[in-house]
VMD Tcl script that builds the backbone (N, CA, C; Angstrom):
set m [mol new atoms 297]
animate dup $m
set s [atomselect $m all]
$s set {name element resname resid chain x y z} {
  {N N MET 1 A 100.205 -18.596 52.695}
  {CA C MET 1 A 100.869 -19.146 53.857}
  {C C MET 1 A 100.746 -18.156 55.012}
  {N N GLU 2 A 100.396 -18.641 56.185}
  {CA C GLU 2 A 100.203 -17.799 57.349}
  {C C GLU 2 A 101.489 -17.749 58.157}
  {N N HIS 3 A 101.854 -16.523 58.606}
  {CA C HIS 3 A 103.069 -16.336 59.383}
  {C C HIS 3 A 102.716 -16.199 60.854}
  {N N ALA 4 A 103.507 -16.815 61.697}
  {CA C ALA 4 A 103.278 -16.717 63.140}
  {C C ALA 4 A 103.770 -15.378 63.652}
  {N N ILE 5 A 103.052 -14.831 64.620}
  {CA C ILE 5 A 103.460 -13.586 65.250}
  {C C ILE 5 A 104.311 -13.939 66.454}
  {N N PRO 6 A 105.496 -13.299 66.571}
  {CA C PRO 6 A 106.393 -13.623 67.676}
  {C C PRO 6 A 105.778 -13.281 69.036}
  {N N PRO 7 A 106.258 -13.915 70.108}
  {CA C PRO 7 A 105.729 -13.631 71.443}
  {C C PRO 7 A 106.063 -12.209 71.890}
  {N N ARG 8 A 105.281 -11.679 72.851}
  {CA C ARG 8 A 105.465 -10.310 73.316}
  {C C ARG 8 A 106.494 -10.180 74.429}
  {N N SER 9 A 106.755 -11.208 75.175}
  {CA C SER 9 A 107.640 -11.103 76.324}
  {C C SER 9 A 108.977 -11.752 76.003}
  {N N VAL 10 A 110.051 -11.064 76.336}
  {CA C VAL 10 A 111.391 -11.608 76.127}
  {C C VAL 10 A 112.169 -11.492 77.429}
  {N N HIS 11 A 113.192 -12.291 77.555}
  {CA C HIS 11 A 114.053 -12.228 78.730}
  {C C HIS 11 A 115.390 -11.634 78.318}
  {N N ILE 12 A 115.868 -10.716 79.136}
  {CA C ILE 12 A 117.138 -10.055 78.860}
  {C C ILE 12 A 118.099 -10.373 80.004}
  {N N HIS 13 A 119.315 -10.772 79.638}
  {CA C HIS 13 A 120.339 -11.045 80.629}
  {C C HIS 13 A 120.923 -9.700 81.053}
  {N N ASN 14 A 120.776 -9.368 82.313}
  {CA C ASN 14 A 121.261 -8.099 82.826}
  {C C ASN 14 A 122.185 -8.379 84.003}
  {N N SER 15 A 123.449 -8.065 83.864}
  {CA C SER 15 A 124.474 -8.336 84.869}
  {C C SER 15 A 124.471 -9.821 85.226}
  {N N SER 16 A 124.120 -10.133 86.460}
  {CA C SER 16 A 124.148 -11.526 86.874}
  {C C SER 16 A 122.758 -12.119 87.064}
  {N N HIS 17 A 121.706 -11.413 86.664}
  {CA C HIS 17 A 120.361 -11.946 86.832}
  {C C HIS 17 A 119.542 -11.718 85.556}
  {N N PHE 18 A 118.460 -12.445 85.456}
  {CA C PHE 18 A 117.571 -12.315 84.319}
  {C C PHE 18 A 116.367 -11.463 84.721}
  {N N SER 19 A 115.943 -10.608 83.820}
  {CA C SER 19 A 114.729 -9.841 84.089}
  {C C SER 19 A 113.822 -9.952 82.870}
  {N N SER 20 A 112.544 -9.823 83.116}
  {CA C SER 20 A 111.569 -9.912 82.041}
  {C C SER 20 A 111.024 -8.518 81.761}
  {N N ILE 21 A 111.029 -8.121 80.499}
  {CA C ILE 21 A 110.445 -6.845 80.117}
  {C C ILE 21 A 109.389 -7.103 79.058}
  {N N ASP 22 A 108.468 -6.174 78.940}
  {CA C ASP 22 A 107.432 -6.287 77.925}
  {C C ASP 22 A 107.977 -5.651 76.645}
  {N N PHE 23 A 108.170 -6.451 75.629}
  {CA C PHE 23 A 108.725 -5.992 74.356}
  {C C PHE 23 A 107.806 -6.446 73.243}
  {N N GLU 24 A 107.364 -5.484 72.450}
  {CA C GLU 24 A 106.501 -5.826 71.336}
  {C C GLU 24 A 107.371 -6.041 70.097}
  {N N PRO 25 A 107.427 -7.251 69.594}
  {CA C PRO 25 A 108.270 -7.513 68.427}
  {C C PRO 25 A 107.710 -6.839 67.186}
  {N N LEU 26 A 108.586 -6.620 66.244}
  {CA C LEU 26 A 108.189 -6.009 64.983}
  {C C LEU 26 A 107.678 -7.077 64.027}
  {N N LEU 27 A 106.656 -6.724 63.263}
  {CA C LEU 27 A 106.097 -7.614 62.251}
  {C C LEU 27 A 106.637 -7.197 60.889}
  {N N ASP 28 A 106.840 -8.171 60.016}
  {CA C ASP 28 A 107.219 -7.813 58.655}
  {C C ASP 28 A 105.967 -7.408 57.877}
  {N N SER 29 A 106.146 -6.977 56.649}
  {CA C SER 29 A 105.024 -6.486 55.838}
  {C C SER 29 A 103.949 -7.546 55.626}
  {N N ILE 30 A 104.369 -8.781 55.447}
  {CA C ILE 30 A 103.404 -9.859 55.200}
  {C C ILE 30 A 102.569 -10.129 56.446}
  {N N GLN 31 A 103.221 -10.208 57.607}
  {CA C GLN 31 A 102.502 -10.445 58.855}
  {C C GLN 31 A 101.550 -9.291 59.165}
  {N N ALA 32 A 102.052 -8.067 59.031}
  {CA C ALA 32 A 101.241 -6.889 59.345}
  {C C ALA 32 A 100.065 -6.762 58.388}
  {N N ALA 33 A 100.307 -6.976 57.108}
  {CA C ALA 33 A 99.232 -6.872 56.108}
  {C C ALA 33 A 98.172 -7.944 56.343}
  {N N SER 34 A 98.583 -9.116 56.783}
  {CA C SER 34 A 97.604 -10.171 57.022}
  {C C SER 34 A 96.691 -9.819 58.195}
  {N N LEU 35 A 97.205 -9.091 59.184}
  {CA C LEU 35 A 96.360 -8.645 60.295}
  {C C LEU 35 A 95.279 -7.671 59.812}
  {N N LEU 36 A 95.655 -6.807 58.868}
  {CA C LEU 36 A 94.720 -5.813 58.343}
  {C C LEU 36 A 93.908 -6.345 57.167}
  {N N ARG 37 A 94.274 -7.529 56.692}
  {CA C ARG 37 A 93.623 -8.153 55.535}
  {C C ARG 37 A 93.747 -7.279 54.278}
  {N N ILE 38 A 94.971 -6.758 54.085}
  {CA C ILE 38 A 95.281 -6.004 52.876}
  {C C ILE 38 A 96.560 -6.575 52.271}
  {N N HIS 39 A 96.877 -6.167 51.065}
  {CA C HIS 39 A 98.085 -6.640 50.387}
  {C C HIS 39 A 99.310 -5.956 51.007}
  {N N PRO 40 A 100.426 -6.665 51.141}
  {CA C PRO 40 A 101.638 -6.061 51.717}
  {C C PRO 40 A 102.094 -4.803 50.979}
  {N N LYS 41 A 101.940 -4.764 49.670}
  {CA C LYS 41 A 102.345 -3.568 48.909}
  {C C LYS 41 A 101.472 -2.370 49.264}
  {N N THR 42 A 100.194 -2.612 49.535}
  {CA C THR 42 A 99.297 -1.537 49.965}
  {C C THR 42 A 99.746 -0.993 51.312}
  {N N LEU 43 A 100.106 -1.877 52.220}
  {CA C LEU 43 A 100.594 -1.469 53.532}
  {C C LEU 43 A 101.878 -0.653 53.396}
  {N N GLN 44 A 102.790 -1.094 52.554}
  {CA C GLN 44 A 104.041 -0.366 52.351}
  {C C GLN 44 A 103.784 1.018 51.760}
  {N N LYS 45 A 102.822 1.112 50.853}
  {CA C LYS 45 A 102.465 2.402 50.255}
  {C C LYS 45 A 101.909 3.342 51.326}
  {N N LEU 46 A 101.040 2.824 52.200}
  {CA C LEU 46 A 100.493 3.629 53.292}
  {C C LEU 46 A 101.609 4.097 54.237}
  {N N ALA 47 A 102.582 3.245 54.475}
  {CA C ALA 47 A 103.710 3.610 55.340}
  {C C ALA 47 A 104.579 4.684 54.674}
  {N N ARG 48 A 104.829 4.553 53.376}
  {CA C ARG 48 A 105.614 5.565 52.660}
  {C C ARG 48 A 104.935 6.927 52.707}
  {N N ARG 49 A 103.598 6.941 52.616}
  {CA C ARG 49 A 102.831 8.190 52.671}
  {C C ARG 49 A 102.738 8.766 54.083}
  {N N GLY 50 A 103.107 7.961 55.086}
  {CA C GLY 50 A 103.019 8.403 56.467}
  {C C GLY 50 A 101.646 8.195 57.084}
  {N N GLU 51 A 100.778 7.440 56.403}
  {CA C GLU 51 A 99.434 7.189 56.920}
  {C C GLU 51 A 99.447 6.121 58.013}
  {N N ILE 52 A 100.384 5.199 57.925}
  {CA C ILE 52 A 100.588 4.176 58.960}
  {C C ILE 52 A 102.040 4.271 59.387}
  {N N GLN 53 A 102.256 4.245 60.697}
  {CA C GLN 53 A 103.620 4.320 61.205}
  {C C GLN 53 A 104.316 2.980 61.026}
  {N N GLY 54 A 105.450 3.024 60.378}
  {CA C GLY 54 A 106.265 1.833 60.178}
  {C C GLY 54 A 107.729 2.220 60.234}
  {N N THR 55 A 108.582 1.233 60.354}
  {CA C THR 55 A 110.020 1.466 60.400}
  {C C THR 55 A 110.654 0.809 59.192}
  {N N HIS 56 A 111.414 1.588 58.468}
  {CA C HIS 56 A 112.113 1.072 57.298}
  {C C HIS 56 A 113.510 0.662 57.750}
  {N N ILE 57 A 113.780 -0.632 57.761}
  {CA C ILE 57 A 115.091 -1.148 58.156}
  {C C ILE 57 A 115.722 -1.758 56.913}
  {N N GLY 58 A 116.722 -1.082 56.401}
  {CA C GLY 58 A 117.304 -1.517 55.125}
  {C C GLY 58 A 116.263 -1.421 54.032}
  {N N LYS 59 A 115.998 -2.516 53.366}
  {CA C LYS 59 A 114.984 -2.551 52.309}
  {C C LYS 59 A 113.631 -3.021 52.820}
  {N N LEU 60 A 113.559 -3.386 54.089}
  {CA C LEU 60 A 112.352 -4.001 54.633}
  {C C LEU 60 A 111.585 -3.053 55.552}
  {N N TRP 61 A 110.269 -3.182 55.527}
  {CA C TRP 61 A 109.397 -2.448 56.438}
  {C C TRP 61 A 109.068 -3.335 57.630}
  {N N ARG 62 A 108.982 -2.722 58.807}
  {CA C ARG 62 A 108.582 -3.413 60.032}
  {C C ARG 62 A 107.486 -2.593 60.705}
  {N N PHE 63 A 106.553 -3.298 61.348}
  {CA C PHE 63 A 105.392 -2.655 61.952}
  {C C PHE 63 A 105.114 -3.269 63.314}
  {N N ARG 64 A 104.547 -2.462 64.207}
  {CA C ARG 64 A 104.093 -2.951 65.510}
  {C C ARG 64 A 102.597 -3.223 65.414}
  {N N ALA 65 A 102.157 -4.347 65.962}
  {CA C ALA 65 A 100.739 -4.698 65.922}
  {C C ALA 65 A 99.898 -3.646 66.639}
  {N N SER 66 A 100.405 -3.078 67.729}
  {CA C SER 66 A 99.646 -2.064 68.468}
  {C C SER 66 A 99.440 -0.807 67.640}
  {N N VAL 67 A 100.429 -0.441 66.836}
  {CA C VAL 67 A 100.299 0.732 65.961}
  {C C VAL 67 A 99.258 0.461 64.879}
  {N N LEU 68 A 99.266 -0.743 64.333}
  {CA C LEU 68 A 98.269 -1.110 63.326}
  {C C LEU 68 A 96.872 -1.086 63.928}
  {N N ASN 69 A 96.731 -1.580 65.156}
  {CA C ASN 69 A 95.438 -1.584 65.828}
  {C C ASN 69 A 94.955 -0.149 66.068}
  {N N ASP 70 A 95.845 0.723 66.520}
  {CA C ASP 70 A 95.481 2.124 66.745}
  {C C ASP 70 A 95.039 2.792 65.445}
  {N N TRP 71 A 95.766 2.523 64.374}
  {CA C TRP 71 A 95.420 3.095 63.066}
  {C C TRP 71 A 94.038 2.619 62.625}
  {N N LEU 72 A 93.776 1.332 62.802}
  {CA C LEU 72 A 92.485 0.773 62.413}
  {C C LEU 72 A 91.349 1.378 63.243}
  {N N LEU 73 A 91.551 1.526 64.545}
  {CA C LEU 73 A 90.538 2.132 65.400}
  {C C LEU 73 A 90.259 3.585 65.004}
  {N N ARG 74 A 91.329 4.335 64.694}
  {CA C ARG 74 A 91.136 5.726 64.238}
  {C C ARG 74 A 90.333 5.769 62.953}
  {N N ARG 75 A 90.617 4.862 62.043}
  {CA C ARG 75 A 89.865 4.809 60.774}
  {C C ARG 75 A 88.398 4.476 61.019}
  {N N LEU 76 A 88.128 3.527 61.915}
  {CA C LEU 76 A 86.749 3.165 62.220}
  {C C LEU 76 A 85.993 4.335 62.838}
  {N N VAL 77 A 86.620 5.033 63.784}
  {CA C VAL 77 A 85.982 6.192 64.412}
  {C C VAL 77 A 85.729 7.276 63.373}
  {N N GLN 78 A 86.708 7.510 62.519}
  {CA C GLN 78 A 86.564 8.519 61.465}
  {C C GLN 78 A 85.403 8.163 60.532}
  {N N ASN 79 A 85.283 6.900 60.176}
  {CA C ASN 79 A 84.189 6.465 59.309}
  {C C ASN 79 A 82.836 6.642 59.986}
  {N N VAL 80 A 82.763 6.326 61.277}
  {CA C VAL 80 A 81.500 6.487 62.016}
  {C C VAL 80 A 81.127 7.966 62.079}
  {N N LEU 81 A 82.091 8.823 62.390}
  {CA C LEU 81 A 81.816 10.259 62.473}
  {C C LEU 81 A 81.393 10.820 61.122}
  {N N THR 82 A 82.036 10.368 60.056}
  {CA C THR 82 A 81.668 10.809 58.714}
  {C C THR 82 A 80.255 10.366 58.390}
  {N N PHE 83 A 79.924 9.134 58.717}
  {CA C PHE 83 A 78.586 8.613 58.460}
  {C C PHE 83 A 77.548 9.408 59.245}
  {N N GLN 84 A 77.837 9.683 60.518}
  {CA C GLN 84 A 76.897 10.433 61.347}
  {C C GLN 84 A 76.681 11.840 60.818}
  {N N SER 85 A 77.746 12.485 60.371}
  {CA C SER 85 A 77.593 13.846 59.858}
  {C C SER 85 A 76.811 13.843 58.550}
  {N N GLN 86 A 76.976 12.806 57.746}
  {CA C GLN 86 A 76.230 12.720 56.486}
  {C C GLN 86 A 74.753 12.449 56.740}
  {N N THR 87 A 74.439 11.597 57.699}
  {CA C THR 87 A 73.033 11.266 57.966}
  {C C THR 87 A 72.325 12.380 58.724}
  {N N SER 88 A 73.067 13.194 59.471}
  {CA C SER 88 A 72.415 14.279 60.212}
  {C C SER 88 A 72.045 15.437 59.294}
  {N N THR 89 A 72.673 15.536 58.130}
  {CA C THR 89 A 72.363 16.631 57.212}
  {C C THR 89 A 71.318 16.240 56.176}
  {N N VAL 90 A 70.920 14.975 56.179}
  {CA C VAL 90 A 69.899 14.529 55.235}
  {C C VAL 90 A 68.544 15.020 55.731}
  {N N ARG 91 A 67.790 15.671 54.857}
  {CA C ARG 91 A 66.472 16.170 55.234}
  {C C ARG 91 A 65.413 15.460 54.405}
  {N N THR 92 A 64.277 15.319 55.011}
  {CA C THR 92 A 63.167 14.679 54.318}
  {C C THR 92 A 62.366 15.751 53.588}
  {N N CYS 93 A 62.152 15.567 52.301}
  {CA C CYS 93 A 61.390 16.531 51.516}
  {C C CYS 93 A 60.167 15.839 50.923}
  {N N ARG 94 A 59.010 16.491 51.072}
  {CA C ARG 94 A 57.770 16.019 50.464}
  {C C ARG 94 A 57.147 17.167 49.728}
  {N N GLY 95 A 56.959 16.972 48.486}
  {CA C GLY 95 A 56.378 18.064 47.693}
  {C C GLY 95 A 57.351 19.219 47.641}
  {N N LEU 96 A 56.902 20.413 48.003}
  {CA C LEU 96 A 57.749 21.589 47.953}
  {C C LEU 96 A 58.330 21.965 49.335}
  {N N SER 97 A 57.860 21.318 50.375}
  {CA C SER 97 A 58.344 21.688 51.715}
  {C C SER 97 A 59.331 20.643 52.227}
  {N N CYS 98 A 60.411 21.117 52.803}
  {CA C CYS 98 A 61.424 20.229 53.400}
  {C C CYS 98 A 61.400 20.383 54.896}
  {N N GLN 99 A 61.610 19.308 55.595}
  {CA C GLN 99 A 61.633 19.323 57.060}
  {C C GLN 99 A 63.056 19.180 57.557}
}
mol reanalyze $m
mol bondsrecalc $m
mol representation Tube
mol addrep $m
């Protein structure tokens, strides 16, 4: 079952007028895990280890979509850099001489 992500903009009653602020709602473990295409328990484990920033409210974990996106981008960059460093150290060898 797919969960809807709440809207980003909310209205707050302030004194006698309404104002609009940009508020990023929190996602539950199921919503957040579905964005990353991983199991909710895996996401919770990553949050417990401090690898992904999350908020533990009572017994439930909550996550911001922007934090998940930042984490994913960091992982992608890290993977690219690791791949580049591995391919730059590969040398071609023919016979007894290496280039």
